N, CA and C of each residue as an Amber inpcrd file, in Angstrom:
protein
   321
  83.0950000  77.3750000 107.0210000  83.2270000  78.0230000 108.3060000
  82.8190000  79.4940000 108.1240000  81.9930000  79.9580000 109.0270000
  81.5120000  81.3300000 108.9910000  82.3170000  82.1660000 109.9680000
  82.8740000  83.2630000 109.4620000  83.6880000  84.1610000 110.2810000
  83.0060000  85.5020000 110.3660000  82.7580000  85.9640000 111.5710000
  82.1690000  87.2740000 111.7960000  83.2750000  88.3130000 111.8850000
  83.2430000  89.3140000 111.0000000  84.2760000  90.3020000 110.9530000
  83.7950000  91.5770000 110.2910000  84.4060000  92.6820000 110.6540000
  84.1330000  93.9580000 110.0000000  85.0950000  94.1990000 108.8110000
  86.0200000  93.2880000 108.5980000  87.0030000  93.4210000 107.5200000
  86.4150000  92.9420000 106.1950000  85.3780000  93.6160000 105.7570000
  84.6590000  93.2730000 104.5420000  84.5780000  94.5140000 103.6560000
  84.6410000  94.3210000 102.3780000  84.6260000  95.4220000 101.4280000
  83.4350000  96.3640000 101.7330000  83.6750000  97.6580000 101.6170000
  82.6500000  98.6360000 101.8320000  81.4750000  98.3740000 100.8760000
  80.2850000  98.4760000 101.3980000  79.0850000  98.2790000 100.5930000
  78.5850000  96.8170000 100.5770000  79.3090000  95.9230000 101.2410000
  78.9120000  94.5260000 101.2600000  78.7020000  94.0580000 102.6860000
  77.7780000  93.1220000 102.8780000  77.5130000  92.5830000 104.1910000
  78.2750000  91.2820000 104.4250000  78.6460000  90.6130000 103.3450000
  79.3120000  89.3060000 103.4680000  79.9910000  88.9500000 102.1300000
  80.8990000  87.9900000 102.1910000  81.4440000  87.4190000 100.9640000
  82.0170000  86.0640000 101.2600000  82.1430000  85.2350000 100.2230000
  82.6630000  83.8980000 100.3690000  83.9970000  83.7590000  99.6690000
  84.8970000  83.1130000 100.3320000  86.1500000  82.7460000  99.7100000
  86.4680000  81.3920000 100.3310000  86.1290000  80.3640000  99.5450000
  86.2000000  79.0140000 100.0430000  87.5180000  78.7170000 100.7470000
  87.5420000  78.1510000 101.9070000  86.4600000  77.5000000 102.6450000
  85.7870000  78.3710000 103.6980000  85.7800000  79.6520000 103.5200000
  85.2230000  80.5540000 104.5350000  84.0710000  81.3980000 103.9730000
  83.1910000  81.7860000 104.8800000  82.1800000  82.7910000 104.5880000
  82.4210000  83.9030000 105.6260000  82.6650000  85.1000000 105.1470000
  82.9340000  86.2520000 106.0160000  81.6570000  87.0720000 106.0680000
  81.2170000  87.3920000 107.2950000  79.9610000  88.1330000 107.4770000
  80.1810000  89.2320000 108.4900000  79.6700000  90.4180000 108.2070000
  79.6920000  91.4900000 109.1880000  78.9030000  91.0310000 110.4140000
  79.3460000  91.3840000 111.6190000  78.6830000  90.9340000 112.8520000
  77.1930000  91.2100000 112.8890000  76.7930000  92.3750000 112.3650000
  75.3580000  92.7130000 112.4320000  74.4870000  91.8700000 111.4920000
  75.1020000  91.1100000 110.5890000  74.3570000  90.2590000 109.6580000
  74.5660000  88.7800000 109.9790000  75.2240000  88.4590000 111.0330000
  75.5620000  87.0750000 111.4250000  74.3480000  86.1580000 111.4540000
  73.1890000  86.6410000 111.8650000  71.9920000  85.8290000 111.9800000
  71.0210000  86.0000000 110.8200000  71.4320000  86.6320000 109.7560000
  70.5900000  86.8240000 108.5740000  70.6280000  85.5400000 107.7260000
  69.6620000  84.6940000 107.9440000  69.6470000  83.3590000 107.2880000
  69.6240000  83.4700000 105.7760000  68.8840000  84.4340000 105.2210000
  68.8270000  84.5670000 103.7800000  70.1770000  85.0170000 103.2170000
  70.8570000  85.9010000 103.8860000  72.1890000  86.3470000 103.4540000
  73.1490000  85.1900000 103.5250000  73.1230000  84.3990000 104.5780000
  74.0110000  83.2430000 104.7120000  73.7340000  82.2740000 103.5680000
  72.4640000  82.0630000 103.2450000  72.1200000  81.1630000 102.1260000
  72.6580000  81.6950000 100.8140000  72.6030000  83.0200000 100.6320000
  73.1790000  83.6730000  99.4440000  74.6750000  83.2970000  99.3410000
  75.3790000  83.4480000 100.4500000  76.8170000  83.1470000 100.4450000
  77.0690000  81.6650000 100.3030000  76.1740000  80.8260000 100.8050000
  76.3190000  79.3720000 100.6400000  76.2320000  78.9600000  99.1900000
  75.4290000  79.6800000  98.4080000  75.4230000  79.4120000  96.9530000
  76.8080000  79.5870000  96.3670000  77.4330000  80.7000000  96.6950000
  78.8140000  80.9430000  96.2220000  79.7930000  79.9030000  96.7790000
  79.6270000  79.5900000  98.0550000  80.4880000  78.6310000  98.7420000
  80.4820000  77.2870000  98.0290000  79.2590000  76.7950000  97.7370000
  79.1390000  75.4950000  97.0660000  79.7440000  75.5090000  95.6720000
  79.5430000  76.6060000  94.9920000  80.1020000  76.7210000  93.6270000
  81.6250000  76.7350000  93.6910000  82.1800000  77.4360000  94.6620000
  83.6330000  77.5500000  94.7690000  84.2800000  76.2390000  95.1950000
  83.5780000  75.4570000  95.9940000  84.1640000  74.2600000  96.6130000
  84.7910000  73.3170000  95.6090000  84.1740000  73.1220000  94.4460000
  84.6900000  72.1170000  93.5430000  85.7070000  72.6690000  92.5540000
  85.7360000  73.9620000  92.3410000  86.7090000  74.5380000  91.3900000
  87.2150000  75.8940000  91.9010000  87.5260000  76.0010000  93.1410000
  87.7890000  77.2790000  93.7700000  88.7170000  78.1840000  92.9750000
  89.9200000  77.8030000  92.6110000  90.7910000  78.7230000  91.9000000
  90.2120000  79.2140000  90.5880000  89.5950000  78.3290000  89.8220000
  89.0330000  78.6920000  88.5470000  87.8010000  79.5740000  88.7560000
  86.9540000  79.2270000  89.7330000  85.7290000  80.0040000  90.0240000
  86.1180000  81.4460000  90.3620000  87.0680000  81.6040000  91.2470000
  87.4580000  82.9520000  91.6610000  88.0380000  83.7290000  90.4840000
  88.8350000  83.0950000  89.6670000  89.3890000  83.7900000  88.5000000
  88.2550000  84.2560000  87.5510000  87.3360000  83.3570000  87.2200000
  86.2190000  83.7290000  86.3500000  85.3680000  84.8350000  87.0140000
  85.1390000  84.7200000  88.3070000  84.3170000  85.7170000  89.0160000
  84.9650000  87.0870000  88.9070000  86.2710000  87.1420000  89.0350000
  86.9810000  88.4290000  89.0220000  87.1180000  89.0200000  87.6180000
  87.2140000  88.2340000  86.5870000  87.5010000  88.7400000  85.2660000
  86.2980000  88.7410000  84.3010000  85.2420000  88.0200000  84.6190000
  84.1330000  87.9150000  83.6800000  82.8450000  88.5020000  84.2780000
  82.3840000  89.5840000  83.7030000  81.1340000  90.1700000  84.1620000
  79.9710000  89.1930000  83.9840000  79.9540000  88.4770000  82.8790000
  78.8830000  87.5340000  82.6040000  78.8430000  86.4260000  83.6450000
  80.0050000  85.8960000  84.0090000  80.0820000  84.8410000  85.0160000
  79.6550000  85.4000000  86.3810000  80.1590000  86.6000000  86.7110000
  79.8340000  87.2380000  87.9930000  78.3150000  87.5070000  88.0950000
  77.7500000  88.0070000  86.9990000  76.3010000  88.2730000  86.9930000
  75.5350000  86.9650000  87.2270000  75.8760000  85.9120000  86.5230000
  75.1780000  84.6250000  86.6860000  75.3190000  84.1080000  88.1370000
  76.5000000  84.2380000  88.6970000  76.7460000  83.7790000  90.0690000
  75.8960000  84.5930000  91.0390000  75.8600000  85.9020000  90.8600000
  75.0850000  86.7480000  91.7800000  73.5850000  86.5690000  91.6040000
  73.1430000  86.3570000  90.3830000  71.7130000  86.0950000  90.1520000
  71.2910000  84.8240000  90.8630000  72.0990000  83.7720000  90.7660000
  71.7690000  82.5280000  91.4830000  71.7010000  82.7640000  92.9960000
  72.6430000  83.5100000  93.5100000  72.6960000  83.7300000  94.9470000
  71.5390000  84.6560000  95.4040000  71.3070000  85.7260000  94.6830000
  70.1990000  86.6320000  95.0580000  68.8380000  85.9500000  94.8710000
  68.7390000  85.0840000  93.8910000  67.4680000  84.3430000  93.7040000
  67.1760000  83.5080000  94.9440000  68.2030000  82.8590000  95.4760000
  68.0250000  82.0640000  96.6970000  67.6230000  82.9630000  97.8650000
  68.2690000  84.1030000  97.9740000  67.9830000  85.0490000  99.0540000
  66.5090000  85.5330000  98.9370000  66.0540000  85.8030000  97.7090000
  64.6680000  86.2320000  97.4860000  63.6890000  85.1300000  97.8610000
  64.0220000  83.8850000  97.4610000  63.1640000  82.7350000  97.8070000
  62.9230000  82.6190000  99.3020000  63.9340000  82.9510000 100.0740000
  63.8450000  82.8310000 101.5240000  63.2320000  84.0560000 102.1760000
  62.8800000  85.0530000 101.3640000  62.2380000  86.2360000 101.9130000
  63.2000000  87.2220000 102.5470000  64.5030000  87.0570000 102.2900000
  65.4940000  87.9410000 102.8900000  65.4950000  89.3310000 102.2710000
  65.2170000  89.3890000 100.9680000  65.1560000  90.6640000 100.2700000
  64.1210000  90.5480000  99.1480000  63.7480000  91.6830000  98.6120000
  62.8220000  91.7010000  97.4570000  63.6030000  91.6520000  96.1640000
  62.9190000  91.3700000  95.1110000  63.5560000  91.3740000  93.7580000
  64.1470000  92.7460000  93.4530000  63.4250000  93.8080000  93.8320000
  63.8760000  95.1640000  93.5620000  65.1570000  95.4750000  94.3790000
  65.1990000  95.0020000  95.6310000  66.4050000  95.2080000  96.4510000
  67.5800000  94.4610000  95.8280000  67.3390000  93.2480000  95.3670000
  68.3910000  92.4770000  94.7480000  68.8860000  93.1460000  93.4660000
  67.9730000  93.7150000  92.6920000  68.3590000  94.3900000  91.4540000
  69.2430000  95.5960000  91.7690000  68.8730000  96.3460000  92.8190000
  69.7130000  97.4750000  93.2370000  71.0890000  96.9880000  93.6770000
  71.1050000  95.8940000  94.4070000  72.3780000  95.3390000  94.8690000
  73.2640000  94.9140000  93.7080000  72.6730000  94.3430000  92.6390000
  73.4410000  93.9270000  91.4580000  74.1640000  95.1020000  90.8110000
  73.5690000  96.2680000  90.9100000  74.2040000  97.4520000  90.2850000
  75.5410000  97.7530000  90.9600000  75.7220000  97.3650000  92.2150000
  76.9600000  97.6200000  92.9470000  78.1370000  96.7680000  92.4900000
  77.8600000  95.7780000  91.6640000  78.9370000  94.8830000  91.2160000
  79.5980000  95.3500000  89.9300000  79.1890000  96.5030000  89.4180000
  79.7500000  97.0670000  88.1830000  79.7550000  96.0340000  87.0330000
  78.5470000  95.5770000  86.7710000  78.3800000  94.5310000  85.7600000
  78.0190000  95.0940000  84.3800000  77.9090000  96.3800000  84.2750000
  77.5650000  96.9700000  82.9760000  76.0960000  96.8340000  82.6430000
  75.2450000  96.6970000  83.6530000  73.8010000  96.5800000  83.4190000
  73.1230000  97.7240000  84.1610000  71.8710000  97.9790000  83.6930000
  71.0610000  98.9940000  84.3910000  70.0330000  98.2800000  85.2500000
  69.2360000  99.0910000  85.9650000  68.2630000  98.5270000  86.9180000
  67.2720000  97.5910000  86.2120000  66.7230000  97.9930000  85.0680000
  65.7450000  97.1280000  84.3800000  66.3590000  95.8200000  83.9130000
  67.6010000  95.8400000  83.4750000  68.2910000  94.6020000  83.0700000
  68.5140000  93.7090000  84.3030000  68.8430000  94.3510000  85.4310000
  69.0060000  93.5740000  86.6430000  67.6890000  92.9280000  87.0600000
  66.5920000  93.6590000  87.0020000  65.2870000  93.1050000  87.3280000
  64.9700000  91.8870000  86.4440000  65.2030000  92.0620000  85.1290000
  64.8960000  90.9540000  84.2040000  65.7800000  89.7410000  84.4980000
  67.0240000  89.9570000  84.8890000  67.9030000  88.8270000  85.1990000
  67.4130000  88.0500000  86.3730000  66.6690000  88.7170000  87.2940000
  66.2030000  88.0750000  88.5110000  64.8500000  87.4200000  88.3910000
  64.2690000  87.4290000  87.2010000  62.9800000  86.7620000  86.9940000
  63.2360000  85.2740000  86.8600000  62.5750000  84.4570000  87.6750000
  62.7810000  83.0130000  87.6140000  62.4060000  82.4600000  86.2510000
  63.1960000  81.5240000  85.7960000  62.9310000  80.8830000  84.4720000
  62.0460000  79.7060000  84.6460000
């Protein structure tokens, strides 16, 4: 279920907490952003409590989850690889811009 709300962490347009996707009203129709959140939604659905725990405590897990989601957003043309790399820096993952760019290169 997608919920349009302004009650979202500063610096973010949306976030998923299964079974919901929360999106700022101005991004409600951003298909690439919704697809980004659907990646997280699907991952959370089968192991929600464990997924959230790992996401909150493990930088490596969070980086992998965000790379998967941003890769999908890039595939849909919602953002560029460089924009996604800048966005990754906002997650405090202990990486720099060049490391973020390399993480977003398709394998």
